[in-house]
N, C-alpha and C positions, 0 to 999 in steps of 0.2 A: 504494500500500500504506500502511496505517496505521502510524504510528511506534510504537516501543515506549514506552509511557507511563511505565514504570518507569525507563527510561534517561533519558527527558525530564525527569522530576522528580529523577533521581539518587537513587533509593531502591531497596532490594532488593525482590524479589517478595513477600517475607514481611513487608513493612513494615506496621506498625499504622496505624490511622486517624489517630492523633495524629502519627505520623512523616510521613505523606503530607501532612497539613495544614501542618505546619511546612515541609516541602520546597516545597510550593506557594507559601506566603507568601514564602519566600526567593527563588524563581524569579520570582514575579510582581513583587516589588519590583525585582529586577534588570532585568527586561525591560519594565516598564510604559511605555506610550507617553508618559506625562508626563515620565518621566526620560530618554527617548530620542527627543526631538522630531526628526522628519524621518528617523528610522531605520526604514525599512520592514521590514528583517529582524528587528529587535527587536519590532516590532508583530506580525509573523507568529509569532514565537516565543512572545510573550505569549498569543496566541490558542491556540496548541497546548498551552501549559502549562495554560491555563484548561480546555480540553477534557479533558486528562489528569486534572486534578483532579475535574472533573465525573463522569467515568467511575469513577475509583478511589475516590471518596468514597461512592458508592452501592453497597451490598452486592450487589444483584442485577446491576447493570451490571458491577461488578468480576468477579463470578463468570463472567458471559458473556464478558467480555474475556479472563479467564484461560484459559477453554476455547479461545477463538479463538487466543490466543498460543501455547498448547501445540500446537495443530494446525499453526500456521505453522512452529514449530520442527521438528515432525516432517516436514513437507513439504520444508523446507530440507535435511533429511538424505536425502531421496529426490527429487532434482530431476526425475526422469522422471514422478513422480506430480504434481508441482506444475504441470507443463506440460499435463497432461490436463484437459479440461473436467470440472467437478465431477460432472456427470451420468454421465460415463464411469467415473470413479473409484468411484462408488457402485455402478454396475451391474457392474463387475468384481468388487467385493467380494461383491455379492449373488449373482453367478454362482458364485463360489467356495463360498459358503455352501450354495447349492442342490446343487452337485456333492457336497459333503460329506454332506449329508442323504441324497442319492440312494444314495451308497455305503453309508451305515450301514443304510438300509432293505434294500438287496439283500443285505447281510451277514446281516441278521435273517431274510430269506427262506430263506437256505441252512440255517438251524438247524432 
């Protein structure tokens, strides 16, 4: 699972581009491999911070990421849905929508 980029940069989800850039620079300086020679964990953290900044600094990528993050939060509140394959979740919702339309059509036929 993808990490929460906002937590990784230690900024709120409502952060501006300037706040994200400042947080990235702070984290990058802290975990840069040149400052942490031989520390593999710091190098991995630096790569994750760079990826977080790449996504959050691009408006389109950030919008897509925000939608994904919202979905993940919703799925964490309904663990039974999170365990279902995506195709099944969509087909269950589609079936519910079709049943609702069928009911509304039959109600109109009665009129």
